[in-house]
DSSP file (Angstrom, degrees, kcal/mol; ACC not computed):
  #  RESIDUE AA STRUCTURE BP1 BP2  ACC     N-H-->O    O-->H-N    N-H-->O    O-->H-N    TCO  KAPPA ALPHA  PHI   PSI    X-CA   Y-CA   Z-CA
    1    1 A X              0   0    0      0, 0.0     2,-0.4     0, 0.0     0, 0.0   0.000 360.0 360.0 360.0 144.0   17.6   -1.4   37.3
    2    2 A X        -     0   0    0      2,-0.0     2,-0.5     0, 0.0     0, 0.0  -0.817 360.0-144.4-103.1 139.8   15.8   -2.3   40.5
    3    3 A X        -     0   0    0     -2,-0.4     2,-0.3     2,-0.0     0, 0.0  -0.892  18.0-176.6-104.6 132.7   17.1   -4.8   43.0
    4    4 A X        -     0   0    0     -2,-0.5     2,-0.3     2,-0.0    -2,-0.0  -0.893   7.9-155.2-122.0 154.3   14.6   -7.0   44.9
    5    5 A X        -     0   0    0     -2,-0.3     2,-0.3     2,-0.0    -2,-0.0  -0.947   4.5-164.1-129.9 154.1   15.4   -9.5   47.6
    6    6 A X        -     0   0    0     -2,-0.3     2,-0.5     2,-0.0    -2,-0.0  -0.938  19.2-126.1-132.4 156.5   13.6  -12.6   48.9
    7    7 A X        -     0   0    0     -2,-0.3     2,-0.4     0, 0.0    -2,-0.0  -0.903  28.7-172.5-104.3 130.3   13.8  -14.8   52.0
    8    8 A X        -     0   0    0     -2,-0.5     2,-0.1     4,-0.0    -2,-0.0  -0.911  22.9-120.8-120.5 147.3   14.4  -18.5   51.5
    9    9 A X     >  -     0   0    0     -2,-0.4     4,-2.5     1,-0.1     5,-0.2  -0.365  37.1-104.4 -73.3 165.9   14.4  -21.3   54.0
   10   10 A X  H  > S+     0   0    0      1,-0.2     4,-2.3     2,-0.2     5,-0.2   0.897 123.8  51.9 -58.6 -40.0   17.5  -23.3   54.3
   11   11 A X  H  > S+     0   0    0      2,-0.2     4,-2.2     1,-0.2    -1,-0.2   0.910 109.9  47.7 -64.4 -43.3   15.8  -26.1   52.3
   12   12 A X  H  > S+     0   0    0      2,-0.2     4,-2.0     1,-0.2    -2,-0.2   0.915 112.6  48.6 -65.1 -43.1   14.8  -23.8   49.5
   13   13 A X  H  X S+     0   0    0     -4,-2.5     4,-2.3     1,-0.2    -1,-0.2   0.883 111.3  50.8 -63.6 -38.9   18.3  -22.3   49.3
   14   14 A X  H  X S+     0   0    0     -4,-2.3     4,-2.8    -5,-0.2    -1,-0.2   0.892 107.1  53.7 -66.1 -39.8   19.8  -25.8   49.2
   15   15 A X  H  X S+     0   0    0     -4,-2.2     4,-2.2     1,-0.2    -2,-0.2   0.903 109.9  47.9 -61.1 -41.1   17.5  -26.8   46.4
   16   16 A X  H  X S+     0   0    0     -4,-2.0     4,-2.7     2,-0.2    -2,-0.2   0.925 111.8  49.6 -65.0 -44.6   18.6  -23.8   44.3
   17   17 A X  H  X S+     0   0    0     -4,-2.3     4,-2.2     2,-0.2    -2,-0.2   0.916 110.6  49.7 -62.0 -44.0   22.3  -24.6   45.0
   18   18 A X  H  X S+     0   0    0     -4,-2.8     4,-1.5     2,-0.2    -1,-0.2   0.935 112.1  48.3 -60.2 -46.8   21.9  -28.2   44.0
   19   19 A X  H  X S+     0   0    0     -4,-2.2     4,-2.3     1,-0.2     3,-0.4   0.932 111.7  48.9 -60.3 -46.8   20.1  -27.2   40.8
   20   20 A X  H  X S+     0   0    0     -4,-2.7     4,-2.5     1,-0.2    -1,-0.2   0.848 107.3  55.5 -65.0 -33.6   22.8  -24.7   39.9
   21   21 A X  H  < S+     0   0    0     -4,-2.2    -1,-0.2    -5,-0.2    -2,-0.2   0.831 112.2  45.1 -65.3 -30.7   25.6  -27.3   40.6
   22   22 A X  H  < S+     0   0    0     -4,-1.5    -2,-0.2    -3,-0.4    -1,-0.2   0.896 130.7  17.7 -79.0 -41.8   23.9  -29.5   38.1
   23   23 A X  H  < S-     0   0    0     -4,-2.3    -3,-0.2     1,-0.2    -2,-0.2   0.598  97.6-134.1-110.9 -14.0   23.2  -27.1   35.3
   24   24 A X     <  +     0   0    0     -4,-2.5    -1,-0.2    -5,-0.4     2,-0.1  -0.246  50.2 110.5  84.0-178.7   25.4  -24.1   36.0
   25   25 A X        -     0   0    0     -4,-0.1     2,-0.3    -2,-0.1    -1,-0.1  -0.412  66.9 -64.1 101.8 179.8   24.5  -20.5   35.9
   26   26 A X     >  -     0   0    0     -2,-0.1     4,-2.2     1,-0.1     5,-0.2  -0.752  30.1-126.8-107.9 154.3   24.1  -17.9   38.5
   27   27 A X  H  > S+     0   0    0     -2,-0.3     4,-2.8     1,-0.2     5,-0.2   0.897 110.7  54.3 -62.7 -40.8   21.7  -17.7   41.4
   28   28 A X  H  > S+     0   0    0      1,-0.2     4,-2.2     2,-0.2    -1,-0.2   0.917 109.6  46.7 -61.8 -43.9   20.6  -14.2   40.3
   29   29 A X  H  > S+     0   0    0      2,-0.2     4,-2.5     1,-0.2    -1,-0.2   0.907 113.7  48.8 -65.7 -41.2   19.8  -15.3   36.8
   30   30 A X  H  X S+     0   0    0     -4,-2.2     4,-2.9     2,-0.2     5,-0.2   0.932 111.8  48.0 -64.2 -45.6   17.9  -18.3   38.0
   31   31 A X  H  X S+     0   0    0     -4,-2.8     4,-2.3     2,-0.2    -1,-0.2   0.881 112.3  49.8 -64.6 -37.1   15.9  -16.4   40.5
   32   32 A X  H  X S+     0   0    0     -4,-2.2     4,-2.6    -5,-0.2     5,-0.2   0.948 113.2  45.6 -65.5 -47.4   15.0  -13.8   37.9
   33   33 A X  H  X S+     0   0    0     -4,-2.5     4,-2.8     1,-0.2     5,-0.3   0.925 114.0  48.8 -61.2 -45.1   13.9  -16.4   35.4
   34   34 A X  H  X S+     0   0    0     -4,-2.9     4,-2.5     1,-0.2    -1,-0.2   0.897 111.8  49.9 -62.3 -40.4   11.9  -18.3   38.0
   35   35 A X  H  X S+     0   0    0     -4,-2.3     4,-2.5    -5,-0.2    -2,-0.2   0.940 113.5  44.2 -63.7 -47.6   10.2  -15.0   39.1
   36   36 A X  H  X S+     0   0    0     -4,-2.6     4,-2.3     2,-0.2    -2,-0.2   0.902 115.4  47.6 -67.4 -41.2    9.3  -14.0   35.6
   37   37 A X  H  X S+     0   0    0     -4,-2.8     4,-2.4    -5,-0.2    -1,-0.2   0.934 113.3  49.0 -62.8 -44.9    8.0  -17.5   34.6
   38   38 A X  H  X S+     0   0    0     -4,-2.5     4,-2.7    -5,-0.3    -2,-0.2   0.900 109.6  51.6 -61.6 -40.9    6.1  -17.7   37.8
   39   39 A X  H  X S+     0   0    0     -4,-2.5     4,-2.9     2,-0.2    -1,-0.2   0.916 109.5  50.0 -62.6 -43.2    4.6  -14.3   37.3
   40   40 A X  H  X S+     0   0    0     -4,-2.3     4,-2.4     1,-0.2    -2,-0.2   0.918 112.9  46.9 -61.3 -43.0    3.5  -15.3   33.7
   41   41 A X  H  X S+     0   0    0     -4,-2.4     4,-2.5     2,-0.2    -2,-0.2   0.910 113.4  48.1 -65.4 -42.6    1.9  -18.5   35.1
   42   42 A X  H  X S+     0   0    0     -4,-2.7     4,-2.7     2,-0.2     5,-0.2   0.929 112.2  49.0 -64.0 -45.3    0.1  -16.6   37.9
   43   43 A X  H  X S+     0   0    0     -4,-2.9     4,-2.7     1,-0.2    -2,-0.2   0.925 112.2  48.3 -61.7 -44.0   -1.2  -13.9   35.6
   44   44 A X  H  X S+     0   0    0     -4,-2.4     4,-2.6    -5,-0.2     5,-0.2   0.935 112.7  48.0 -62.4 -45.9   -2.5  -16.5   33.1
   45   45 A X  H  X S+     0   0    0     -4,-2.5     4,-2.5     1,-0.2    -2,-0.2   0.921 114.3  46.1 -60.8 -43.7   -4.2  -18.5   35.8
   46   46 A X  H  X S+     0   0    0     -4,-2.7     4,-2.6     2,-0.2    -1,-0.2   0.880 111.9  51.5 -68.3 -37.0   -5.8  -15.4   37.3
   47   47 A X  H  X S+     0   0    0     -4,-2.7     4,-2.3    -5,-0.2    -2,-0.2   0.914 111.6  47.0 -63.8 -43.1   -6.9  -14.2   33.9
   48   48 A X  H  X S+     0   0    0     -4,-2.6     4,-2.6     2,-0.2    -2,-0.2   0.926 112.9  49.2 -63.7 -45.3   -8.5  -17.6   33.1
   49   49 A X  H  X S+     0   0    0     -4,-2.5     4,-1.9    -5,-0.2    -2,-0.2   0.913 110.3  50.8 -60.5 -43.2  -10.2  -17.6   36.5
   50   50 A X  H  <>S+     0   0    0     -4,-2.6     5,-2.6     2,-0.2     4,-0.2   0.918 110.7  49.3 -60.7 -43.5  -11.5  -14.0   36.0
   51   51 A X  H ><5S+     0   0    0     -4,-2.3     3,-1.7     1,-0.2    -2,-0.2   0.927 110.0  50.4 -61.6 -45.4  -12.9  -15.1   32.6
   52   52 A X  H 3<5S+     0   0    0     -4,-2.6    -1,-0.2     1,-0.3    -2,-0.2   0.844 107.2  55.6 -61.9 -33.2  -14.6  -18.1   34.1
   53   53 A X  T 3<5S-     0   0    0     -4,-1.9    -1,-0.3    -5,-0.2    -2,-0.2   0.443 130.9 -92.1 -81.8   0.9  -16.1  -15.8   36.7
   54   54 A X  T < 5S+     0   0    0     -3,-1.7    -3,-0.2     1,-0.3     2,-0.2   0.481  73.7 147.0 108.0   3.0  -17.6  -13.6   34.0
   55   55 A X      < -     0   0    0     -5,-2.6    -1,-0.3    -6,-0.2     5,-0.1  -0.517  60.3 -97.7 -69.3 138.6  -15.0  -10.9   33.4
   56   56 A X     >  -     0   0    0     -2,-0.2     4,-2.6     1,-0.1     3,-0.4  -0.218  32.8-114.3 -56.6 147.9  -15.1   -9.8   29.7
   57   57 A X  H  > S+     0   0    0      1,-0.2     4,-2.4     2,-0.2     5,-0.2   0.845 113.4  54.0 -56.0 -38.6  -12.4  -11.5   27.6
   58   58 A X  H  > S+     0   0    0      2,-0.2     4,-1.6     1,-0.2    -1,-0.2   0.904 112.6  43.5 -65.9 -38.9  -10.5   -8.3   26.9
   59   59 A X  H  > S+     0   0    0     -3,-0.4     4,-2.1     2,-0.2    -2,-0.2   0.906 113.4  50.8 -71.5 -40.9  -10.2   -7.5   30.6
   60   60 A X  H  X S+     0   0    0     -4,-2.6     4,-2.2     1,-0.2    -2,-0.2   0.877 108.0  54.1 -62.7 -37.0   -9.3  -11.1   31.5
   61   61 A X  H  X>S+     0   0    0     -4,-2.4     5,-2.5    -5,-0.2     4,-0.9   0.890 106.3  51.8 -64.1 -39.1   -6.6  -11.0   28.8
   62   62 A X  H ><5S+     0   0    0     -4,-1.6     3,-0.6     2,-0.2    -2,-0.2   0.914 108.7  50.3 -63.1 -41.8   -5.1   -7.9   30.4
   63   63 A X  H 3<5S+     0   0    0     -4,-2.1    -2,-0.2     1,-0.2    -1,-0.2   0.912 111.1  49.7 -60.0 -41.3   -5.0   -9.7   33.7
   64   64 A X  H 3<5S-     0   0    0     -4,-2.2    -1,-0.2    -5,-0.2    -2,-0.2   0.643 112.2-123.5 -72.8 -14.6   -3.3  -12.6   32.0
   65   65 A X  T <<5S+     0   0    0     -4,-0.9     2,-0.3    -3,-0.6    -3,-0.2   0.785  72.5 114.8  76.7  27.0   -0.8  -10.2   30.4
   66   66 A X  S   <S-     0   0    0     -5,-2.5    -1,-0.3    -6,-0.1    -2,-0.1  -0.906  73.2-103.0-127.0 153.2   -1.7  -11.4   26.9
   67   67 A X     >  -     0   0    0     -2,-0.3     4,-1.9    -3,-0.1     5,-0.2  -0.363  47.9-103.3 -63.4 160.5   -3.3   -9.9   23.8
   68   68 A X  H  > S+     0   0    0      1,-0.2     4,-2.6     2,-0.2     5,-0.2   0.898 115.8  51.2 -58.9 -47.7   -6.9  -11.0   23.4
   69   69 A X  H  > S+     0   0    0      1,-0.2     4,-2.2     2,-0.2    -1,-0.2   0.939 111.9  45.1 -61.5 -49.8   -6.3  -13.6   20.6
   70   70 A X  H  > S+     0   0    0      1,-0.2     4,-2.3     2,-0.2    -1,-0.2   0.867 112.4  54.2 -61.8 -32.4   -3.5  -15.5   22.3
   71   71 A X  H  X S+     0   0    0     -4,-1.9     4,-2.2     2,-0.2    -2,-0.2   0.933 107.6  48.9 -64.6 -44.3   -5.6  -15.4   25.5
   72   72 A X  H  X S+     0   0    0     -4,-2.6     4,-2.4     1,-0.2    -2,-0.2   0.881 110.4  51.8 -62.7 -37.2   -8.5  -17.0   23.8
   73   73 A X  H  X S+     0   0    0     -4,-2.2     4,-2.9     2,-0.2    -1,-0.2   0.904 107.6  52.3 -63.7 -40.5   -6.2  -19.6   22.4
   74   74 A X  H  X S+     0   0    0     -4,-2.3     4,-1.3     2,-0.2    -2,-0.2   0.896 108.8  50.6 -62.5 -39.2   -5.0  -20.3   25.9
   75   75 A X  H  <>S+     0   0    0     -4,-2.2     5,-2.7     2,-0.2     3,-0.4   0.942 111.9  46.7 -62.1 -46.9   -8.6  -20.7   27.0
   76   76 A X  H ><5S+     0   0    0     -4,-2.4     3,-1.8     1,-0.2    -2,-0.2   0.906 107.8  56.4 -62.3 -41.5   -9.2  -23.2   24.2
   77   77 A X  H 3<5S+     0   0    0     -4,-2.9    -1,-0.2     1,-0.3    -2,-0.2   0.809 110.4  46.0 -59.1 -29.4   -6.0  -25.1   24.9
   78   78 A X  T 3<5S-     0   0    0     -4,-1.3    -1,-0.3    -3,-0.4    -2,-0.2   0.340 118.1-111.8 -97.6   6.3   -7.3  -25.6   28.5
   79   79 A X  T < 5 +     0   0    0     -3,-1.8     2,-0.4     1,-0.2    -3,-0.2   0.721  60.0 158.5  74.7  21.7  -10.8  -26.6   27.4
   80   80 A X      < -     0   0    0     -5,-2.7     2,-0.3    -6,-0.2    -1,-0.2  -0.644  47.1-113.6 -80.8 133.4  -12.5  -23.5   28.7
   81   81 A X        -     0   0    0     -2,-0.4    -1,-0.1     1,-0.2     3,-0.1  -0.486  28.7-171.1 -67.7 127.7  -15.9  -22.8   27.1
   82   82 A X        +     0   0    0     -2,-0.3     2,-0.7     1,-0.1    -1,-0.2   0.842  69.5  60.9 -91.1 -36.7  -15.7  -19.6   25.1
   83   83 A X        -     0   0    0      1,-0.2    -1,-0.1     4,-0.0     4,-0.1  -0.826  56.8-177.7 -95.9 118.5  -19.4  -19.2   24.2
   84   84 A X  S    S+     0   0    0     -2,-0.7     2,-0.3     2,-0.1    -1,-0.2   0.694  73.0  32.1 -86.7 -19.6  -21.5  -18.8   27.3
   85   85 A X  S    S-     0   0    0      1,-0.1     3,-0.1     0, 0.0     0, 0.0  -0.855 107.4 -71.5-129.7 164.5  -24.7  -18.6   25.4
   86   86 A X        -     0   0    0     -2,-0.3     2,-0.1     1,-0.1    -2,-0.1  -0.278  62.3-100.7 -56.6 143.5  -25.9  -20.1   22.1
   87   87 A X        -     0   0    0      1,-0.1     4,-0.2    -4,-0.1     3,-0.1  -0.385  26.0-164.9 -68.6 141.3  -24.1  -18.6   19.1
   88   88 A X     >  +     0   0    0      1,-0.1     4,-2.5     2,-0.1     5,-0.2   0.252  62.7 105.2-105.2   8.8  -26.0  -16.0   17.1
   89   89 A X  H  > S+     0   0    0      1,-0.2     4,-2.7     2,-0.2     5,-0.2   0.905  77.4  51.9 -59.1 -44.3  -23.6  -16.2   14.2
   90   90 A X  H  > S+     0   0    0      1,-0.2     4,-2.3     2,-0.2    -1,-0.2   0.929 112.2  44.8 -59.0 -47.8  -26.1  -18.2   12.0
   91   91 A X  H  > S+     0   0    0      1,-0.2     4,-2.2     2,-0.2    -1,-0.2   0.885 113.2  51.3 -64.8 -39.0  -28.9  -15.7   12.5
   92   92 A X  H  X S+     0   0    0     -4,-2.5     4,-2.2     2,-0.2    -2,-0.2   0.902 110.4  48.5 -65.8 -40.4  -26.5  -12.8   11.9
   93   93 A X  H  X S+     0   0    0     -4,-2.7     4,-2.7     2,-0.2    -2,-0.2   0.910 110.0  52.0 -65.2 -41.7  -25.3  -14.3    8.7
   94   94 A X  H  X S+     0   0    0     -4,-2.3     4,-2.4     1,-0.2    -2,-0.2   0.914 110.2  49.1 -59.1 -43.2  -28.9  -14.9    7.5
   95   95 A X  H  X S+     0   0    0     -4,-2.2     4,-2.3     2,-0.2    -1,-0.2   0.899 111.7  48.7 -64.3 -41.2  -29.7  -11.3    8.2
   96   96 A X  H  X S+     0   0    0     -4,-2.2     4,-2.5     2,-0.2    -2,-0.2   0.912 111.8  48.9 -64.9 -42.5  -26.7  -10.1    6.3
   97   97 A X  H  X S+     0   0    0     -4,-2.7     4,-2.7     2,-0.2    -2,-0.2   0.906 111.6  49.4 -64.1 -40.8  -27.5  -12.3    3.3
   98   98 A X  H  X S+     0   0    0     -4,-2.4     4,-2.3     2,-0.2    -2,-0.2   0.909 111.7  48.6 -64.3 -41.9  -31.1  -11.1    3.3
   99   99 A X  H  X S+     0   0    0     -4,-2.3     4,-2.3     2,-0.2    -2,-0.2   0.902 112.6  48.5 -65.1 -40.9  -29.9   -7.4    3.4
  100  100 A X  H  X S+     0   0    0     -4,-2.5     4,-2.5     2,-0.2    -2,-0.2   0.918 111.7  48.9 -65.4 -43.7  -27.5   -8.1    0.6
  101  101 A X  H  X S+     0   0    0     -4,-2.7     4,-2.4     1,-0.2    -2,-0.2   0.906 111.9  49.6 -62.3 -41.0  -30.1   -9.8   -1.5
  102  102 A X  H  X S+     0   0    0     -4,-2.3     4,-2.3     2,-0.2    -2,-0.2   0.907 110.8  49.4 -64.2 -42.4  -32.5   -7.0   -0.9
  103  103 A X  H  X S+     0   0    0     -4,-2.3     4,-2.0     2,-0.2    -2,-0.2   0.903 112.2  48.1 -64.7 -41.3  -29.9   -4.4   -1.9
  104  104 A X  H  X S+     0   0    0     -4,-2.5     4,-2.5     2,-0.2    -2,-0.2   0.900 110.8  50.9 -66.3 -40.3  -29.0   -6.3   -5.1
  105  105 A X  H  X S+     0   0    0     -4,-2.4     4,-2.3     1,-0.2    -2,-0.2   0.904 110.0  50.6 -63.5 -40.5  -32.7   -6.6   -6.0
  106  106 A X  H  X S+     0   0    0     -4,-2.3     4,-2.2     2,-0.2    -1,-0.2   0.891 111.1  48.1 -64.0 -40.4  -33.2   -2.9   -5.5
  107  107 A X  H  X S+     0   0    0     -4,-2.0     4,-2.5     2,-0.2    -2,-0.2   0.904 111.7  49.7 -66.6 -41.7  -30.2   -2.1   -7.7
  108  108 A X  H  X S+     0   0    0     -4,-2.5     4,-2.4     2,-0.2    -2,-0.2   0.898 111.1  49.8 -64.4 -39.6  -31.4   -4.4  -10.4
  109  109 A X  H  X S+     0   0    0     -4,-2.3     4,-2.1     2,-0.2    -2,-0.2   0.915 111.8  47.8 -64.6 -43.7  -34.9   -2.8  -10.3
  110  110 A X  H  X S+     0   0    0     -4,-2.2     4,-2.0     2,-0.2    -2,-0.2   0.902 112.0  50.1 -63.3 -41.0  -33.4    0.7  -10.5
  111  111 A X  H  X S+     0   0    0     -4,-2.5     4,-2.2     1,-0.2    -2,-0.2   0.898 109.7  51.4 -64.8 -40.4  -31.2   -0.4  -13.5
  112  112 A X  H  X S+     0   0    0     -4,-2.4     4,-1.8     1,-0.2    -1,-0.2   0.886 109.2  50.2 -64.1 -39.7  -34.2   -1.9  -15.2
  113  113 A X  H  X S+     0   0    0     -4,-2.1     4,-0.9     1,-0.2    -1,-0.2   0.895 111.2  48.8 -65.6 -39.9  -36.2    1.3  -14.8
  114  114 A X  H  < S+     0   0    0     -4,-2.0     3,-0.2     1,-0.2    -2,-0.2   0.895 113.3  45.8 -68.8 -39.3  -33.3    3.3  -16.3
  115  115 A X  H  < S+     0   0    0     -4,-2.2    -1,-0.2     1,-0.2    -2,-0.2   0.792 112.2  50.6 -76.5 -26.3  -32.8    1.1  -19.3
  116  116 A X  H  < S+     0   0    0     -4,-1.8     2,-0.9    -5,-0.2    -1,-0.2   0.635  86.6  95.1 -85.7 -12.8  -36.6    0.9  -20.1
  117  117 A X     <  -     0   0    0     -4,-0.9     2,-0.5    -3,-0.2    -4,-0.0  -0.692  62.5-167.8 -79.5 109.3  -37.0    4.6  -20.0
  118  118 A X        -     0   0    0     -2,-0.9     2,-0.2     4,-0.0    -2,-0.1  -0.861  12.9-137.5-104.0 128.4  -36.6    5.6  -23.6
  119  119 A X    >>  -     0   0    0     -2,-0.5     4,-1.6     1,-0.1     3,-0.8  -0.544  21.5-117.3 -80.8 149.1  -36.2    9.3  -24.4
  120  120 A X  H 3> S+     0   0    0      1,-0.3     4,-1.9     2,-0.2     5,-0.2   0.855 115.8  55.8 -54.5 -37.4  -38.2   10.7  -27.4
  121  121 A X  H 3> S+     0   0    0      1,-0.2     4,-1.6     2,-0.2    -1,-0.3   0.865 104.9  53.3 -63.8 -35.1  -35.0   11.6  -29.2
  122  122 A X  H <>>S+     0   0    0     -3,-0.8     5,-2.0     2,-0.2     4,-0.8   0.886 106.9  52.0 -66.9 -38.3  -33.9    7.9  -28.9
  123  123 A X  H ><5S+     0   0    0     -4,-1.6     3,-0.6     1,-0.2    -2,-0.2   0.910 109.5  49.2 -64.3 -42.1  -37.2    6.7  -30.5
  124  124 A X  H 3<5S+     0   0    0     -4,-1.9    -1,-0.2     1,-0.2    -2,-0.2   0.858 113.2  45.9 -67.7 -34.0  -36.7    9.0  -33.5
  125  125 A X  H 3<5S-     0   0    0     -4,-1.6    -1,-0.2    -5,-0.2    -2,-0.2   0.562 114.6-114.4 -87.7  -6.5  -33.2    7.9  -34.1
  126  126 A X  T <<5       0   0    0     -4,-0.8    -3,-0.2    -3,-0.6    -4,-0.1   0.589 360.0 360.0  88.2  10.1  -34.0    4.2  -33.7
  127  127 A X      <       0   0    0     -5,-2.0    -4,-0.2    -6,-0.2    -5,-0.1   0.470 360.0 360.0 -82.9 360.0  -32.0    3.6  -30.6
């Protein structure tokens, strides 16, 4: 375990003492919790700022210390615009549907050719 130290003004130290007298606990535990919470808040703010400034979402999520999906949720929770340009989802779906329809039509055409091709042996036997 690593030990870190901080310098506090008399007022800051007094604020910590007052709080601990009210709720209990140790100064070390409080300072550790405050440090870690503060770090999470700082990372999230910096990650959001980086995203707003144009950093890709995956990199901004790393700055924020979050996986990409929770980071995107954090952006939405704060009203940050996720799509910087008009969405292309509709056009992409149309292209996929057209490709699927074309593939199905090609399969149906191939199936029709195979079933209409009658072998001479089939004609003689009445099939």
